C-alpha positions in Angstrom: 120.5 60.5 107.3 120.3 62.3 110.6 121.9 65.4 109.0 119.3 65.4 106.2 116.4 65.0 108.6 117.7 67.8 110.7 118.1 70.1 107.7 114.5 69.4 106.6 113.2 70.1 110.1 115.1 73.4 110.3 113.7 74.4 106.8 110.1 73.6 107.9 110.6 75.5 111.1 112.1 78.6 109.6 109.6 78.9 106.8 106.4 78.4 108.7 103.5 80.7 107.9 101.4 83.1 109.9 98.2 84.8 108.6 97.5 88.5 108.9 93.9 89.6 108.4 92.1 93.0 108.1 88.6 94.0 108.9 86.8 97.3 108.2 83.3 97.6 109.5 81.4 95.5 112.0 77.7 94.8 112.1 77.0 97.5 109.6 74.7 96.2 106.9 74.8 99.4 104.9 78.1 98.5 103.5 78.1 94.7 102.8 81.4 94.6 100.8 83.4 96.0 103.7 81.3 94.7 106.6 81.8 91.7 108.9 78.7 90.7 110.9 79.1 90.2 114.6 77.9 86.6 114.1 80.7 86.0 111.5 83.3 87.6 113.8 82.2 85.3 116.7 82.3 82.3 114.4 85.8 83.2 113.2 87.1 83.7 116.8 85.6 80.3 117.8 87.4 78.7 114.9 90.7 80.2 116.0 90.1 79.1 119.6 89.0 75.5 118.8 91.6 74.7 116.1 94.8 75.6 117.9 95.4 79.1 116.4 97.1 81.8 118.5 96.1 85.4 118.0 99.3 87.5 118.6 100.0 91.2 118.5 101.2 92.7 115.3 104.3 93.9 116.9 105.2 90.4 117.9 105.0 89.2 114.3 107.1 92.2 113.2 109.7 91.5 115.8 110.1 88.0 114.5 110.4 89.2 110.9 113.1 91.7 111.9 115.2 89.2 113.8 114.3 86.2 111.5 113.0 84.2 114.4 110.7 81.2 113.9 107.1 82.2 112.9 104.7 79.5 114.0 102.3 78.1 111.5 99.2 78.9 113.6 99.9 82.5 114.4 97.0 84.9 113.6 97.3 88.7 113.5 94.2 90.8 113.4 94.0 94.4 112.1 91.3 97.0 111.5 91.5 99.7 108.9 89.7 103.1 108.8 88.7 103.7 112.4 85.0 103.3 111.8 82.8 103.8 114.8 81.2 100.3 114.3 84.4 98.7 115.7 83.8 100.6 118.9 80.1 99.9 119.1 79.9 96.4 117.6 83.3 94.7 117.4 85.4 95.7 120.4 83.4 93.7 122.9 84.2 90.4 121.2 87.9 91.2 120.9 87.8 91.9 124.7 85.8 88.8 125.4 88.3 86.5 123.6 91.2 88.6 124.8 92.4 88.9 121.2 95.0 91.7 120.5 94.5 93.9 117.5 95.9 96.9 115.6 93.7 99.7 114.3 94.9 101.9 111.5 93.7 105.5 111.7 92.5 107.7 108.8 93.5 110.8 110.7 91.4 113.5 108.8 88.2 111.6 109.4 88.7 111.7 113.2 90.2 115.2 113.3 87.3 116.7 111.3 84.7 114.5 113.2 83.3 112.8 110.1 80.2 110.8 110.8 80.7 107.1 111.3 84.3 107.6 112.5 85.8 107.3 116.0 86.7 110.3 118.1 90.1 110.8 119.6 88.7 110.0 123.0 87.3 106.7 121.7 90.7 105.9 120.1 92.4 106.6 123.4 90.1 104.1 125.2 90.6 101.5 122.4 94.4 101.9 122.9 94.0 100.1 126.3 93.3 96.9 124.4 95.2 97.1 121.1 97.8 99.2 119.2 96.9 102.4 117.3 98.7 102.8 113.9 98.8 105.0 110.9 96.7 104.9 107.7 97.5 108.3 106.2 96.0 111.8 106.8 93.5 112.2 103.9 93.1 108.6 102.8 93.7 109.4 99.1 94.8 107.1 96.2 98.5 107.6 96.7 99.5 106.5 93.1 97.6 109.5 91.9 99.5 111.9 94.2 102.9 113.5 93.5 105.9 112.8 95.7 105.4 116.1 97.5 101.7 115.5 98.0 102.4 112.1 99.5 105.1 113.5 101.8 102.9 116.4 102.9 100.1 113.9 103.8 102.5 111.9 105.9 103.9 114.9 107.7 100.5 116.4 108.5 99.0 113.1 109.5 101.8 112.0 111.7 101.9 115.4 113.4 98.2 115.4 114.2 98.3 111.7 115.2 101.2 112.2 117.7 99.7 115.4 119.1 96.2 113.9 119.8 97.2 110.5 120.9 100.8 111.1 122.3 101.8 108.0 120.3 104.4 107.5 117.6 102.9 105.0 115.1 105.3 102.2 114.2 103.3 100.6 111.3 101.7 102.0 108.1 99.0 100.6 105.8 98.3 102.0 102.4 94.9 103.6 101.8 92.8 101.2 99.7 95.8 98.9 99.8 97.1 100.7 96.7 100.8 101.3 96.2 103.6 101.3 93.6 107.4 101.0 93.9 107.5 104.9 94.1 104.9 105.1 96.8 106.6 102.3 98.8 109.9 104.0 98.8 108.4 107.3 100.0 106.5 105.5 102.7 109.7 103.7 103.9 111.4 107.1 104.3 109.2 108.0 107.3 110.9 105.4 109.5 108.1 102.9 110.1 109.1 99.5 111.5 106.9 97.8 108.9 104.5 98.5 106.1 101.5 96.3 105.3 99.7 95.8 102.0 96.4 94.2 101.3 97.6 91.3 99.1 96.0 88.0 99.8 98.6 85.5 101.1 100.5 84.5 104.2 103.5 85.7 106.2 106.8 83.7 106.4 110.3 84.3 107.6 111.3 85.5 104.1 108.5 88.1 103.8 109.5 91.7 103.1 108.9 93.7 106.3 108.0 96.7 104.2 105.5 94.7 102.1 103.7 92.3 104.4 100.8 90.4 102.9 97.4 90.8 104.5 94.0 89.2 103.6 90.7 90.9 104.0 88.0 89.2 106.1 85.1 91.3 104.8 81.9 90.7 102.8 81.7 87.0 101.8 85.0 85.7 102.9 86.3 82.2 103.2 88.4 81.9 106.3 89.2 78.2 106.0 90.4 78.7 102.4 92.6 81.6 103.4 94.1 79.7 106.2 95.2 76.9 103.8 97.3 79.4 101.8 101.1 79.3 102.4 103.6 81.9 101.4 105.5 81.2 98.2 109.1 82.4 98.3 109.2 84.2 95.0 111.4 86.8 93.3 109.3 88.9 90.9 111.2 90.0 87.8 108.3 90.9 85.6 105.8 92.6 85.9 106.9 95.0 88.6 104.7 98.0 87.6 101.5 98.5 85.7 102.3 98.3 81.9 102.1 101.6 80.0 99.8 100.1 77.3 97.8 98.2 80.0 98.7 94.9 78.3 100.6 92.2 80.2 102.9 90.6 77.7 105.1 88.4 80.0 105.3 86.9 83.5 108.8 86.1 84.9 109.0 85.0 88.5 111.6 82.8 90.1 110.9 80.5 93.1 112.8 78.1 95.2 110.5 75.3 94.3 111.1 72.4 91.8 107.6 72.0 90.5 106.7 71.6 86.9 103.2 72.9 87.2 101.6 76.0 88.7 98.8 78.5 88.3 98.4 82.2 87.4 95.5 84.4 88.3 95.0 87.8 86.6 92.2 90.2 87.5 89.5 90.0 84.8 90.9 86.8 83.3 90.7 84.3 86.2 93.0 81.4 86.8 95.1 79.6 84.2 97.5 76.7 84.3 101.2 77.3 83.8 104.1 75.1 82.8 107.1 75.8 85.0 110.9 75.5 84.4 112.3 74.2 87.7 109.7 76.0 89.7 110.1 79.3 87.7 107.4 81.1 85.9 108.6 82.3 82.5 105.4 82.9 80.4 104.5 84.9 77.3 101.1 86.6 77.6 98.8 88.9 75.8 96.4 89.9 78.5 94.7 93.3 78.5 94.4 94.6 82.1 90.9 95.8 82.2 91.2 97.6 85.6 93.7 100.2 86.8 94.0 98.0 89.9 94.9 94.5 88.8 96.1 91.6 90.9 98.5 88.9 89.7 98.7 85.8 91.8 101.0 82.8 91.1 100.5 79.5 92.9 102.4 76.2 93.3 100.1 73.9 95.2 98.7 75.9 98.1 101.6 78.3 98.1 100.9 81.7 96.6 102.6 85.0 95.9 100.7 88.2 94.9 101.7 91.3 93.0 99.3 94.2 92.9 99.7 96.4 89.8 98.3 100.0 90.2 98.5 102.6 87.5 100.9 105.3 88.8 100.2 108.8 87.5 103.7 110.0 88.3 105.6 107.1 87.0 107.9 104.7 88.9 111.4 104.7 90.5 
């Protein structure tokens, strides 16, 4: 009995879940779908503080993933994409007030060419005193519509400018628009990042792929309490892995380590449906037309979820 209890305790400890969130704009009502108001941000930070959550640096989470150390259930990691000026003018003060670490991912061309609404190199240098500065591509294009050489050239140019201007070698990469395919993922990994982050709703556990870390957006009308209830489902996706050529999803085959008989499936444009499972495994015949070139498939068992983002890749898959 003691041995069984110890095994269960170890399992719970090893497979605890952290939550990784992404913001874009702060206090900028011109763009409601990517904006977080200052009031919402303060409310979220108060919720973290008053409910036992610990906001930790991204590099700490990555270190635990690399070494397979325990990841506590109430860890929160905060990131910002696209280096909009509104973070500097409206968001940074609250991060400093709560002493919450963050990582900001830089769209290099926007800063290099001094696009309106984007941070300058000097502002990024000042921000680096409080959080880490990471890489979000040079030109912020849809990478699944770029050739291998175009993607590699974007990385080379962006990393060169980034390192020259900031004297920093970025350790983490996030995909522009959160869009990627197996081909794009493999090219991205070849540039030696410690980790790569997606924008798939979910949680982060000890079994998470360090080159495919799930991250949930806290923008627009978001539901923080709901997102915090999600746990990571340990799932091995067999099908689908890529966007189907005829845009029709004919089957779903995903293996899990659960023993459940019932689950759920979400498909962009079709919503949620119930699924009968075989020893926790999804093996379902479908006939669902994917109405968008960016389609999200989510499977669930209870509050555990796993997400697959299917993006049409102009140059095929590896």
